[in-house]
LUMLUMDREN-2810 file (N, C-alpha, C; in Angstrom, 1 decimal):
<atoms>
<atom><aa>X</aa><ch>A</ch><at>N</at><xx>-16.8</xx><yy>16.4</yy><zz>23.1</zz></atom>
<atom><aa>X</aa><ch>A</ch><at>CA</at><xx>-17.1</xx><yy>17.4</yy><zz>22.4</zz></atom>
<atom><aa>X</aa><ch>A</ch><at>C</at><xx>-18.4</xx><yy>18.4</yy><zz>22.0</zz></atom>
<atom><aa>X</aa><ch>A</ch><at>N</at><xx>-17.9</xx><yy>19.2</yy><zz>21.4</zz></atom>
<atom><aa>X</aa><ch>A</ch><at>CA</at><xx>-19.3</xx><yy>20.5</yy><zz>21.6</zz></atom>
<atom><aa>X</aa><ch>A</ch><at>C</at><xx>-20.3</xx><yy>20.1</yy><zz>20.2</zz></atom>
<atom><aa>X</aa><ch>A</ch><at>N</at><xx>-21.0</xx><yy>20.5</yy><zz>20.5</zz></atom>
<atom><aa>X</aa><ch>A</ch><at>CA</at><xx>-22.2</xx><yy>20.5</yy><zz>19.5</zz></atom>
<atom><aa>X</aa><ch>A</ch><at>C</at><xx>-21.6</xx><yy>21.4</yy><zz>18.1</zz></atom>
<atom><aa>X</aa><ch>A</ch><at>N</at><xx>-20.6</xx><yy>22.0</yy><zz>18.0</zz></atom>
<atom><aa>X</aa><ch>A</ch><at>CA</at><xx>-20.0</xx><yy>23.1</yy><zz>17.3</zz></atom>
<atom><aa>X</aa><ch>A</ch><at>C</at><xx>-19.5</xx><yy>22.2</yy><zz>16.3</zz></atom>
<atom><aa>X</aa><ch>A</ch><at>N</at><xx>-18.5</xx><yy>21.2</yy><zz>16.8</zz></atom>
<atom><aa>X</aa><ch>A</ch><at>CA</at><xx>-17.5</xx><yy>20.3</yy><zz>16.6</zz></atom>
<atom><aa>X</aa><ch>A</ch><at>C</at><xx>-18.2</xx><yy>19.3</yy><zz>15.8</zz></atom>
<atom><aa>X</aa><ch>A</ch><at>N</at><xx>-19.2</xx><yy>18.9</yy><zz>16.8</zz></atom>
<atom><aa>X</aa><ch>A</ch><at>CA</at><xx>-19.8</xx><yy>17.7</yy><zz>16.1</zz></atom>
<atom><aa>X</aa><ch>A</ch><at>C</at><xx>-20.4</xx><yy>18.3</yy><zz>14.6</zz></atom>
<atom><aa>X</aa><ch>A</ch><at>N</at><xx>-21.2</xx><yy>19.0</yy><zz>14.4</zz></atom>
<atom><aa>X</aa><ch>A</ch><at>CA</at><xx>-21.6</xx><yy>20.1</yy><zz>13.5</zz></atom>
<atom><aa>X</aa><ch>A</ch><at>C</at><xx>-20.5</xx><yy>20.0</yy><zz>12.5</zz></atom>
<atom><aa>X</aa><ch>A</ch><at>N</at><xx>-19.5</xx><yy>20.6</yy><zz>12.9</zz></atom>
<atom><aa>X</aa><ch>A</ch><at>CA</at><xx>-18.5</xx><yy>20.8</yy><zz>11.6</zz></atom>
<atom><aa>X</aa><ch>A</ch><at>C</at><xx>-18.5</xx><yy>19.0</yy><zz>11.0</zz></atom>
<atom><aa>X</aa><ch>A</ch><at>N</at><xx>-18.1</xx><yy>18.0</yy><zz>12.1</zz></atom>
<atom><aa>X</aa><ch>A</ch><at>CA</at><xx>-18.0</xx><yy>16.4</yy><zz>11.7</zz></atom>
<atom><aa>X</aa><ch>A</ch><at>C</at><xx>-18.8</xx><yy>16.1</yy><zz>10.7</zz></atom>
<atom><aa>X</aa><ch>A</ch><at>N</at><xx>-20.2</xx><yy>16.5</yy><zz>11.1</zz></atom>
<atom><aa>X</aa><ch>A</ch><at>CA</at><xx>-21.2</xx><yy>16.2</yy><zz>10.3</zz></atom>
<atom><aa>X</aa><ch>A</ch><at>C</at><xx>-21.0</xx><yy>16.5</yy><zz>8.8</zz></atom>
<atom><aa>X</aa><ch>A</ch><at>N</at><xx>-20.8</xx><yy>17.8</yy><zz>8.7</zz></atom>
<atom><aa>X</aa><ch>A</ch><at>CA</at><xx>-20.6</xx><yy>18.4</yy><zz>7.6</zz></atom>
<atom><aa>X</aa><ch>A</ch><at>C</at><xx>-19.7</xx><yy>17.9</yy><zz>6.6</zz></atom>
<atom><aa>X</aa><ch>A</ch><at>N</at><xx>-18.3</xx><yy>17.4</yy><zz>7.3</zz></atom>
<atom><aa>X</aa><ch>A</ch><at>CA</at><xx>-17.5</xx><yy>16.5</yy><zz>6.9</zz></atom>
<atom><aa>X</aa><ch>A</ch><at>C</at><xx>-17.9</xx><yy>15.3</yy><zz>6.1</zz></atom>
<atom><aa>X</aa><ch>A</ch><at>N</at><xx>-18.9</xx><yy>14.7</yy><zz>7.0</zz></atom>
<atom><aa>X</aa><ch>A</ch><at>CA</at><xx>-19.3</xx><yy>12.9</yy><zz>6.6</zz></atom>
<atom><aa>X</aa><ch>A</ch><at>C</at><xx>-20.1</xx><yy>13.5</yy><zz>5.5</zz></atom>
<atom><aa>X</aa><ch>A</ch><at>N</at><xx>-20.9</xx><yy>14.5</yy><zz>5.3</zz></atom>
<atom><aa>X</aa><ch>A</ch><at>CA</at><xx>-21.9</xx><yy>14.9</yy><zz>4.0</zz></atom>
<atom><aa>X</aa><ch>A</ch><at>C</at><xx>-20.9</xx><yy>14.8</yy><zz>2.9</zz></atom>
<atom><aa>X</aa><ch>A</ch><at>N</at><xx>-20.0</xx><yy>15.9</yy><zz>3.1</zz></atom>
<atom><aa>X</aa><ch>A</ch><at>CA</at><xx>-19.1</xx><yy>15.8</yy><zz>2.2</zz></atom>
<atom><aa>X</aa><ch>A</ch><at>C</at><xx>-18.3</xx><yy>14.8</yy><zz>1.5</zz></atom>
<atom><aa>X</aa><ch>A</ch><at>N</at><xx>-18.0</xx><yy>14.0</yy><zz>2.4</zz></atom>
<atom><aa>X</aa><ch>A</ch><at>CA</at><xx>-17.5</xx><yy>12.5</yy><zz>1.9</zz></atom>
<atom><aa>X</aa><ch>A</ch><at>C</at><xx>-18.3</xx><yy>11.7</yy><zz>1.1</zz></atom>
<atom><aa>X</aa><ch>A</ch><at>N</at><xx>-19.6</xx><yy>11.9</yy><zz>1.6</zz></atom>
<atom><aa>X</aa><ch>A</ch><at>CA</at><xx>-20.5</xx><yy>11.2</yy><zz>1.0</zz></atom>
<atom><aa>X</aa><ch>A</ch><at>C</at><xx>-20.6</xx><yy>11.5</yy><zz>-0.4</zz></atom>
<atom><aa>X</aa><ch>A</ch><at>N</at><xx>-21.0</xx><yy>12.6</yy><zz>-0.6</zz></atom>
<atom><aa>X</aa><ch>A</ch><at>CA</at><xx>-20.6</xx><yy>13.2</yy><zz>-2.1</zz></atom>
<atom><aa>X</aa><ch>A</ch><at>C</at><xx>-19.9</xx><yy>12.9</yy><zz>-2.7</zz></atom>
<atom><aa>X</aa><ch>A</ch><at>N</at><xx>-18.5</xx><yy>13.1</yy><zz>-2.1</zz></atom>
<atom><aa>X</aa><ch>A</ch><at>CA</at><xx>-17.2</xx><yy>12.5</yy><zz>-3.1</zz></atom>
<atom><aa>X</aa><ch>A</ch><at>C</at><xx>-17.7</xx><yy>10.9</yy><zz>-3.4</zz></atom>
<atom><aa>X</aa><ch>A</ch><at>N</at><xx>-18.0</xx><yy>10.0</yy><zz>-2.4</zz></atom>
<atom><aa>X</aa><ch>A</ch><at>CA</at><xx>-18.0</xx><yy>9.0</yy><zz>-2.7</zz></atom>
<atom><aa>X</aa><ch>A</ch><at>C</at><xx>-18.8</xx><yy>8.5</yy><zz>-3.7</zz></atom>
<atom><aa>X</aa><ch>A</ch><at>N</at><xx>-20.2</xx><yy>9.3</yy><zz>-4.1</zz></atom>
<atom><aa>X</aa><ch>A</ch><at>CA</at><xx>-21.0</xx><yy>9.4</yy><zz>-4.9</zz></atom>
<atom><aa>X</aa><ch>A</ch><at>C</at><xx>-20.2</xx><yy>9.8</yy><zz>-6.3</zz></atom>
<atom><aa>X</aa><ch>A</ch><at>N</at><xx>-19.6</xx><yy>10.5</yy><zz>-6.3</zz></atom>
<atom><aa>X</aa><ch>A</ch><at>CA</at><xx>-19.2</xx><yy>11.0</yy><zz>-7.5</zz></atom>
<atom><aa>X</aa><ch>A</ch><at>C</at><xx>-18.2</xx><yy>10.0</yy><zz>-8.2</zz></atom>
<atom><aa>X</aa><ch>A</ch><at>N</at><xx>-17.2</xx><yy>9.8</yy><zz>-6.9</zz></atom>
<atom><aa>X</aa><ch>A</ch><at>CA</at><xx>-16.3</xx><yy>8.4</yy><zz>-7.3</zz></atom>
<atom><aa>X</aa><ch>A</ch><at>C</at><xx>-16.9</xx><yy>7.5</yy><zz>-8.4</zz></atom>
<atom><aa>X</aa><ch>A</ch><at>N</at><xx>-18.5</xx><yy>6.9</yy><zz>-7.4</zz></atom>
<atom><aa>X</aa><ch>A</ch><at>CA</at><xx>-18.6</xx><yy>5.7</yy><zz>-7.7</zz></atom>
<atom><aa>X</aa><ch>A</ch><at>C</at><xx>-19.5</xx><yy>5.5</yy><zz>-9.2</zz></atom>
<atom><aa>X</aa><ch>A</ch><at>N</at><xx>-19.9</xx><yy>7.0</yy><zz>-9.6</zz></atom>
<atom><aa>X</aa><ch>A</ch><at>CA</at><xx>-20.2</xx><yy>7.7</yy><zz>-10.9</zz></atom>
<atom><aa>X</aa><ch>A</ch><at>C</at><xx>-19.3</xx><yy>7.2</yy><zz>-12.0</zz></atom>
<atom><aa>X</aa><ch>A</ch><at>N</at><xx>-18.3</xx><yy>7.5</yy><zz>-11.3</zz></atom>
<atom><aa>X</aa><ch>A</ch><at>CA</at><xx>-17.0</xx><yy>7.5</yy><zz>-12.7</zz></atom>
<atom><aa>X</aa><ch>A</ch><at>C</at><xx>-16.2</xx><yy>6.0</yy><zz>-12.9</zz></atom>
<atom><aa>X</aa><ch>A</ch><at>N</at><xx>-16.4</xx><yy>5.4</yy><zz>-11.1</zz></atom>
<atom><aa>X</aa><ch>A</ch><at>CA</at><xx>-16.3</xx><yy>3.9</yy><zz>-11.0</zz></atom>
<atom><aa>X</aa><ch>A</ch><at>C</at><xx>-17.2</xx><yy>3.2</yy><zz>-12.2</zz></atom>
<atom><aa>X</aa><ch>A</ch><at>N</at><xx>-18.5</xx><yy>3.1</yy><zz>-12.0</zz></atom>
<atom><aa>X</aa><ch>A</ch><at>CA</at><xx>-19.1</xx><yy>2.8</yy><zz>-13.1</zz></atom>
<atom><aa>X</aa><ch>A</ch><at>C</at><xx>-19.5</xx><yy>3.1</yy><zz>-14.5</zz></atom>
<atom><aa>X</aa><ch>A</ch><at>N</at><xx>-18.9</xx><yy>4.3</yy><zz>-14.8</zz></atom>
<atom><aa>X</aa><ch>A</ch><at>CA</at><xx>-19.2</xx><yy>4.7</yy><zz>-16.3</zz></atom>
<atom><aa>X</aa><ch>A</ch><at>C</at><xx>-17.4</xx><yy>4.2</yy><zz>-16.7</zz></atom>
<atom><aa>X</aa><ch>A</ch><at>N</at><xx>-16.9</xx><yy>3.8</yy><zz>-15.7</zz></atom>
<atom><aa>X</aa><ch>A</ch><at>CA</at><xx>-15.2</xx><yy>3.3</yy><zz>-16.5</zz></atom>
<atom><aa>X</aa><ch>A</ch><at>C</at><xx>-15.8</xx><yy>1.6</yy><zz>-16.3</zz></atom>
<atom><aa>X</aa><ch>A</ch><at>N</at><xx>-16.3</xx><yy>1.2</yy><zz>-15.5</zz></atom>
<atom><aa>X</aa><ch>A</ch><at>CA</at><xx>-16.7</xx><yy>-0.5</yy><zz>-15.6</zz></atom>
<atom><aa>X</aa><ch>A</ch><at>C</at><xx>-17.8</xx><yy>-0.5</yy><zz>-17.0</zz></atom>
<atom><aa>X</aa><ch>A</ch><at>N</at><xx>-18.6</xx><yy>0.4</yy><zz>-16.9</zz></atom>
<atom><aa>X</aa><ch>A</ch><at>CA</at><xx>-19.2</xx><yy>-0.3</yy><zz>-18.5</zz></atom>
<atom><aa>X</aa><ch>A</ch><at>C</at><xx>-18.5</xx><yy>0.2</yy><zz>-19.5</zz></atom>
<atom><aa>X</aa><ch>A</ch><at>N</at><xx>-17.5</xx><yy>0.7</yy><zz>-19.8</zz></atom>
<atom><aa>X</aa><ch>A</ch><at>CA</at><xx>-17.0</xx><yy>1.0</yy><zz>-21.2</zz></atom>
<atom><aa>X</aa><ch>A</ch><at>C</at><xx>-15.8</xx><yy>-0.3</yy><zz>-21.2</zz></atom>
<atom><aa>X</aa><ch>A</ch><at>N</at><xx>-15.2</xx><yy>-0.7</yy><zz>-19.8</zz></atom>
<atom><aa>X</aa><ch>A</ch><at>CA</at><xx>-14.4</xx><yy>-1.7</yy><zz>-20.0</zz></atom>
<atom><aa>X</aa><ch>A</ch><at>C</at><xx>-15.1</xx><yy>-3.2</yy><zz>-20.5</zz></atom>
<atom><aa>X</aa><ch>A</ch><at>N</at><xx>-16.3</xx><yy>-3.2</yy><zz>-19.3</zz></atom>
<atom><aa>X</aa><ch>A</ch><at>CA</at><xx>-17.2</xx><yy>-4.2</yy><zz>-20.1</zz></atom>
<atom><aa>X</aa><ch>A</ch><at>C</at><xx>-17.6</xx><yy>-4.3</yy><zz>-21.6</zz></atom>
<atom><aa>X</aa><ch>A</ch><at>N</at><xx>-17.7</xx><yy>-3.0</yy><zz>-22.2</zz></atom>
<atom><aa>X</aa><ch>A</ch><at>CA</at><xx>-18.3</xx><yy>-3.2</yy><zz>-23.7</zz></atom>
<atom><aa>X</aa><ch>A</ch><at>C</at><xx>-17.0</xx><yy>-2.9</yy><zz>-24.6</zz></atom>
<atom><aa>X</aa><ch>A</ch><at>N</at><xx>-15.8</xx><yy>-3.5</yy><zz>-24.1</zz></atom>
<atom><aa>X</aa><ch>A</ch><at>CA</at><xx>-14.9</xx><yy>-3.0</yy><zz>-24.9</zz></atom>
<atom><aa>X</aa><ch>A</ch><at>C</at><xx>-14.5</xx><yy>-4.6</yy><zz>-26.0</zz></atom>
<atom><aa>X</aa><ch>A</ch><at>N</at><xx>-14.4</xx><yy>-4.4</yy><zz>-27.0</zz></atom>
<atom><aa>X</aa><ch>A</ch><at>CA</at><xx>-14.3</xx><yy>-5.5</yy><zz>-28.1</zz></atom>
<atom><aa>X</aa><ch>A</ch><at>C</at><xx>-13.1</xx><yy>-6.2</yy><zz>-27.7</zz></atom>
<atom><aa>X</aa><ch>A</ch><at>N</at><xx>-13.4</xx><yy>-7.5</yy><zz>-27.7</zz></atom>
<atom><aa>X</aa><ch>A</ch><at>CA</at><xx>-12.3</xx><yy>-8.7</yy><zz>-27.4</zz></atom>
<atom><aa>X</aa><ch>A</ch><at>C</at><xx>-11.0</xx><yy>-8.6</yy><zz>-28.1</zz></atom>
<atom><aa>X</aa><ch>A</ch><at>N</at><xx>-11.0</xx><yy>-8.1</yy><zz>-29.3</zz></atom>
<atom><aa>X</aa><ch>A</ch><at>CA</at><xx>-9.7</xx><yy>-7.7</yy><zz>-29.9</zz></atom>
<atom><aa>X</aa><ch>A</ch><at>C</at><xx>-8.7</xx><yy>-6.7</yy><zz>-28.9</zz></atom>
<atom><aa>X</aa><ch>A</ch><at>N</at><xx>-9.6</xx><yy>-6.0</yy><zz>-28.2</zz></atom>
<atom><aa>X</aa><ch>A</ch><at>CA</at><xx>-8.7</xx><yy>-4.7</yy><zz>-27.5</zz></atom>
<atom><aa>X</aa><ch>A</ch><at>C</at><xx>-8.8</xx><yy>-5.2</yy><zz>-26.1</zz></atom>
<atom><aa>X</aa><ch>A</ch><at>N</at><xx>-9.3</xx><yy>-6.2</yy><zz>-25.6</zz></atom>
<atom><aa>X</aa><ch>A</ch><at>CA</at><xx>-9.1</xx><yy>-6.8</yy><zz>-23.9</zz></atom>
<atom><aa>X</aa><ch>A</ch><at>C</at><xx>-7.4</xx><yy>-7.2</yy><zz>-23.5</zz></atom>
<atom><aa>X</aa><ch>A</ch><at>N</at><xx>-6.8</xx><yy>-7.5</yy><zz>-24.6</zz></atom>
<atom><aa>X</aa><ch>A</ch><at>CA</at><xx>-5.4</xx><yy>-7.6</yy><zz>-24.2</zz></atom>
<atom><aa>X</aa><ch>A</ch><at>C</at><xx>-4.6</xx><yy>-6.2</yy><zz>-24.4</zz></atom>
<atom><aa>X</aa><ch>A</ch><at>N</at><xx>-5.2</xx><yy>-5.1</yy><zz>-24.6</zz></atom>
<atom><aa>X</aa><ch>A</ch><at>CA</at><xx>-4.1</xx><yy>-3.8</yy><zz>-25.1</zz></atom>
<atom><aa>X</aa><ch>A</ch><at>C</at><xx>-3.6</xx><yy>-3.0</yy><zz>-24.0</zz></atom>
<atom><aa>X</aa><ch>A</ch><at>N</at><xx>-3.0</xx><yy>-2.5</yy><zz>-23.8</zz></atom>
<atom><aa>X</aa><ch>A</ch><at>CA</at><xx>-2.5</xx><yy>-1.4</yy><zz>-23.1</zz></atom>
<atom><aa>X</aa><ch>A</ch><at>C</at><xx>-4.0</xx><yy>-0.7</yy><zz>-22.3</zz></atom>
<atom><aa>X</aa><ch>A</ch><at>N</at><xx>-4.6</xx><yy>-0.1</yy><zz>-23.0</zz></atom>
<atom><aa>X</aa><ch>A</ch><at>CA</at><xx>-5.8</xx><yy>1.1</yy><zz>-22.8</zz></atom>
<atom><aa>X</aa><ch>A</ch><at>C</at><xx>-6.8</xx><yy>0.1</yy><zz>-21.8</zz></atom>
<atom><aa>X</aa><ch>A</ch><at>N</at><xx>-6.9</xx><yy>-1.2</yy><zz>-22.1</zz></atom>
<atom><aa>X</aa><ch>A</ch><at>CA</at><xx>-7.5</xx><yy>-2.2</yy><zz>-21.4</zz></atom>
<atom><aa>X</aa><ch>A</ch><at>C</at><xx>-6.7</xx><yy>-2.3</yy><zz>-20.0</zz></atom>
<atom><aa>X</aa><ch>A</ch><at>N</at><xx>-5.7</xx><yy>-2.2</yy><zz>-19.8</zz></atom>
<atom><aa>X</aa><ch>A</ch><at>CA</at><xx>-4.7</xx><yy>-2.9</yy><zz>-18.3</zz></atom>
<atom><aa>X</aa><ch>A</ch><at>C</at><xx>-5.2</xx><yy>-1.2</yy><zz>-17.8</zz></atom>
<atom><aa>X</aa><ch>A</ch><at>N</at><xx>-4.8</xx><yy>-0.1</yy><zz>-18.5</zz></atom>
<atom><aa>X</aa><ch>A</ch><at>CA</at><xx>-5.2</xx><yy>1.1</yy><zz>-17.6</zz></atom>
<atom><aa>X</aa><ch>A</ch><at>C</at><xx>-6.2</xx><yy>1.4</yy><zz>-17.1</zz></atom>
<atom><aa>X</aa><ch>A</ch><at>N</at><xx>-7.5</xx><yy>0.8</yy><zz>-17.9</zz></atom>
<atom><aa>X</aa><ch>A</ch><at>CA</at><xx>-8.8</xx><yy>1.0</yy><zz>-17.6</zz></atom>
<atom><aa>X</aa><ch>A</ch><at>C</at><xx>-8.8</xx><yy>0.1</yy><zz>-16.2</zz></atom>
<atom><aa>X</aa><ch>A</ch><at>N</at><xx>-8.6</xx><yy>-1.1</yy><zz>-16.5</zz></atom>
<atom><aa>X</aa><ch>A</ch><at>CA</at><xx>-8.5</xx><yy>-2.4</yy><zz>-15.1</zz></atom>
<atom><aa>X</aa><ch>A</ch><at>C</at><xx>-7.7</xx><yy>-1.4</yy><zz>-14.1</zz></atom>
<atom><aa>X</aa><ch>A</ch><at>N</at><xx>-6.6</xx><yy>-0.8</yy><zz>-14.3</zz></atom>
<atom><aa>X</aa><ch>A</ch><at>CA</at><xx>-5.8</xx><yy>0.0</yy><zz>-13.3</zz></atom>
<atom><aa>X</aa><ch>A</ch><at>C</at><xx>-6.6</xx><yy>0.8</yy><zz>-12.7</zz></atom>
<atom><aa>X</aa><ch>A</ch><at>N</at><xx>-7.3</xx><yy>2.1</yy><zz>-13.6</zz></atom>
<atom><aa>X</aa><ch>A</ch><at>CA</at><xx>-8.1</xx><yy>3.1</yy><zz>-12.9</zz></atom>
<atom><aa>X</aa><ch>A</ch><at>C</at><xx>-9.4</xx><yy>2.7</yy><zz>-12.1</zz></atom>
<atom><aa>X</aa><ch>A</ch><at>N</at><xx>-9.8</xx><yy>1.6</yy><zz>-12.1</zz></atom>
<atom><aa>X</aa><ch>A</ch><at>CA</at><xx>-11.2</xx><yy>1.1</yy><zz>-11.8</zz></atom>
<atom><aa>X</aa><ch>A</ch><at>C</at><xx>-10.6</xx><yy>0.2</yy><zz>-10.0</zz></atom>
<atom><aa>X</aa><ch>A</ch><at>N</at><xx>-9.6</xx><yy>-0.4</yy><zz>-10.1</zz></atom>
<atom><aa>X</aa><ch>A</ch><at>CA</at><xx>-9.0</xx><yy>-0.9</yy><zz>-9.1</zz></atom>
<atom><aa>X</aa><ch>A</ch><at>C</at><xx>-8.5</xx><yy>0.0</yy><zz>-7.9</zz></atom>
<atom><aa>X</aa><ch>A</ch><at>N</at><xx>-7.9</xx><yy>1.5</yy><zz>-8.6</zz></atom>
<atom><aa>X</aa><ch>A</ch><at>CA</at><xx>-7.8</xx><yy>2.9</yy><zz>-7.7</zz></atom>
<atom><aa>X</aa><ch>A</ch><at>C</at><xx>-8.9</xx><yy>3.4</yy><zz>-7.5</zz></atom>
<atom><aa>X</aa><ch>A</ch><at>N</at><xx>-9.9</xx><yy>3.2</yy><zz>-8.6</zz></atom>
<atom><aa>X</aa><ch>A</ch><at>CA</at><xx>-11.3</xx><yy>3.8</yy><zz>-7.9</zz></atom>
<atom><aa>X</aa><ch>A</ch><at>C</at><xx>-11.8</xx><yy>3.2</yy><zz>-6.6</zz></atom>
<atom><aa>X</aa><ch>A</ch><at>N</at><xx>-11.8</xx><yy>1.8</yy><zz>-7.2</zz></atom>
<atom><aa>X</aa><ch>A</ch><at>CA</at><xx>-12.2</xx><yy>1.2</yy><zz>-5.7</zz></atom>
<atom><aa>X</aa><ch>A</ch><at>C</at><xx>-11.5</xx><yy>1.3</yy><zz>-4.5</zz></atom>
<atom><aa>X</aa><ch>A</ch><at>N</at><xx>-10.3</xx><yy>1.5</yy><zz>-4.5</zz></atom>
<atom><aa>X</aa><ch>A</ch><at>CA</at><xx>-9.6</xx><yy>1.9</yy><zz>-3.3</zz></atom>
<atom><aa>X</aa><ch>A</ch><at>C</at><xx>-10.3</xx><yy>3.1</yy><zz>-2.7</zz></atom>
<atom><aa>X</aa><ch>A</ch><at>N</at><xx>-10.0</xx><yy>3.9</yy><zz>-4.0</zz></atom>
<atom><aa>X</aa><ch>A</ch><at>CA</at><xx>-10.0</xx><yy>5.5</yy><zz>-2.6</zz></atom>
<atom><aa>X</aa><ch>A</ch><at>C</at><xx>-11.8</xx><yy>5.0</yy><zz>-2.4</zz></atom>
<atom><aa>X</aa><ch>A</ch><at>N</at><xx>-12.5</xx><yy>4.5</yy><zz>-3.2</zz></atom>
<atom><aa>X</aa><ch>A</ch><at>CA</at><xx>-14.0</xx><yy>4.6</yy><zz>-2.5</zz></atom>
<atom><aa>X</aa><ch>A</ch><at>C</at><xx>-13.8</xx><yy>3.9</yy><zz>-0.8</zz></atom>
<atom><aa>X</aa><ch>A</ch><at>N</at><xx>-13.2</xx><yy>2.8</yy><zz>-0.8</zz></atom>
<atom><aa>X</aa><ch>A</ch><at>CA</at><xx>-12.7</xx><yy>2.2</yy><zz>0.8</zz></atom>
<atom><aa>X</aa><ch>A</ch><at>C</at><xx>-12.1</xx><yy>3.3</yy><zz>1.3</zz></atom>
<atom><aa>X</aa><ch>A</ch><at>N</at><xx>-11.4</xx><yy>4.1</yy><zz>0.6</zz></atom>
<atom><aa>X</aa><ch>A</ch><at>CA</at><xx>-10.8</xx><yy>5.1</yy><zz>2.0</zz></atom>
<atom><aa>X</aa><ch>A</ch><at>C</at><xx>-11.6</xx><yy>6.0</yy><zz>2.4</zz></atom>
<atom><aa>X</aa><ch>A</ch><at>N</at><xx>-12.8</xx><yy>6.7</yy><zz>1.4</zz></atom>
<atom><aa>X</aa><ch>A</ch><at>CA</at><xx>-13.3</xx><yy>7.5</yy><zz>1.8</zz></atom>
<atom><aa>X</aa><ch>A</ch><at>C</at><xx>-14.4</xx><yy>7.1</yy><zz>2.9</zz></atom>
<atom><aa>X</aa><ch>A</ch><at>N</at><xx>-14.8</xx><yy>5.9</yy><zz>2.7</zz></atom>
<atom><aa>X</aa><ch>A</ch><at>CA</at><xx>-15.8</xx><yy>5.1</yy><zz>3.7</zz></atom>
<atom><aa>X</aa><ch>A</ch><at>C</at><xx>-15.2</xx><yy>4.9</yy><zz>4.7</zz></atom>
<atom><aa>X</aa><ch>A</ch><at>N</at><xx>-13.7</xx><yy>4.4</yy><zz>4.8</zz></atom>
<atom><aa>X</aa><ch>A</ch><at>CA</at><xx>-12.6</xx><yy>4.5</yy><zz>6.5</zz></atom>
<atom><aa>X</aa><ch>A</ch><at>C</at><xx>-12.5</xx><yy>5.7</yy><zz>7.0</zz></atom>
<atom><aa>X</aa><ch>A</ch><at>N</at><xx>-12.7</xx><yy>6.9</yy><zz>6.4</zz></atom>
<atom><aa>X</aa><ch>A</ch><at>CA</at><xx>-12.7</xx><yy>8.3</yy><zz>6.7</zz></atom>
<atom><aa>X</aa><ch>A</ch><at>C</at><xx>-13.9</xx><yy>8.6</yy><zz>7.3</zz></atom>
<atom><aa>X</aa><ch>A</ch><at>N</at><xx>-14.8</xx><yy>8.3</yy><zz>6.7</zz></atom>
<atom><aa>X</aa><ch>A</ch><at>CA</at><xx>-16.1</xx><yy>8.7</yy><zz>7.5</zz></atom>
<atom><aa>X</aa><ch>A</ch><at>C</at><xx>-16.3</xx><yy>7.7</yy><zz>8.6</zz></atom>
<atom><aa>X</aa><ch>A</ch><at>N</at><xx>-16.4</xx><yy>6.7</yy><zz>8.6</zz></atom>
<atom><aa>X</aa><ch>A</ch><at>CA</at><xx>-16.3</xx><yy>5.9</yy><zz>9.5</zz></atom>
<atom><aa>X</aa><ch>A</ch><at>C</at><xx>-15.1</xx><yy>6.2</yy><zz>11.0</zz></atom>
<atom><aa>X</aa><ch>A</ch><at>N</at><xx>-14.4</xx><yy>6.9</yy><zz>10.7</zz></atom>
<atom><aa>X</aa><ch>A</ch><at>CA</at><xx>-13.3</xx><yy>7.5</yy><zz>11.8</zz></atom>
<atom><aa>X</aa><ch>A</ch><at>C</at><xx>-13.7</xx><yy>8.5</yy><zz>11.9</zz></atom>
<atom><aa>X</aa><ch>A</ch><at>N</at><xx>-14.4</xx><yy>9.5</yy><zz>11.3</zz></atom>
<atom><aa>X</aa><ch>A</ch><at>CA</at><xx>-14.7</xx><yy>11.0</yy><zz>11.9</zz></atom>
<atom><aa>X</aa><ch>A</ch><at>C</at><xx>-16.2</xx><yy>10.4</yy><zz>12.7</zz></atom>
<atom><aa>X</aa><ch>A</ch><at>N</at><xx>-17.0</xx><yy>9.6</yy><zz>12.2</zz></atom>
<atom><aa>X</aa><ch>A</ch><at>CA</at><xx>-18.1</xx><yy>9.2</yy><zz>13.3</zz></atom>
<atom><aa>X</aa><ch>A</ch><at>C</at><xx>-17.9</xx><yy>8.5</yy><zz>14.4</zz></atom>
<atom><aa>X</aa><ch>A</ch><at>N</at><xx>-17.0</xx><yy>7.9</yy><zz>14.0</zz></atom>
<atom><aa>X</aa><ch>A</ch><at>CA</at><xx>-15.9</xx><yy>7.2</yy><zz>15.6</zz></atom>
<atom><aa>X</aa><ch>A</ch><at>C</at><xx>-15.8</xx><yy>8.6</yy><zz>16.6</zz></atom>
<atom><aa>X</aa><ch>A</ch><at>N</at><xx>-15.0</xx><yy>9.5</yy><zz>15.6</zz></atom>
<atom><aa>X</aa><ch>A</ch><at>CA</at><xx>-14.7</xx><yy>10.5</yy><zz>16.8</zz></atom>
<atom><aa>X</aa><ch>A</ch><at>C</at><xx>-15.7</xx><yy>11.6</yy><zz>17.6</zz></atom>
<atom><aa>X</aa><ch>A</ch><at>N</at><xx>-16.8</xx><yy>11.6</yy><zz>16.5</zz></atom>
<atom><aa>X</aa><ch>A</ch><at>CA</at><xx>-18.0</xx><yy>12.3</yy><zz>17.2</zz></atom>
<atom><aa>X</aa><ch>A</ch><at>C</at><xx>-18.9</xx><yy>11.5</yy><zz>17.9</zz></atom>
<atom><aa>X</aa><ch>A</ch><at>N</at><xx>-18.7</xx><yy>10.5</yy><zz>18.0</zz></atom>
<atom><aa>X</aa><ch>A</ch><at>CA</at><xx>-19.7</xx><yy>9.9</yy><zz>18.9</zz></atom>
<atom><aa>X</aa><ch>A</ch><at>C</at><xx>-19.2</xx><yy>10.1</yy><zz>20.1</zz></atom>
</atoms>
């Protein structure tokens, strides 16, 4: 692989790192809201949707990390 393609892949990894950071911020905020939800709402549909969103955000972060690893492996 030539340097130009490696540079493109480095940029892709940097963009994925930024995306992961944004998703992590959203995840942290959603988790904080969930943690501070009153007990009487903890069995509500809204609570369940927030839990599902958190699970999805965690999966997204794992996918981004996997993509970064694959790109780094390809450019090695």
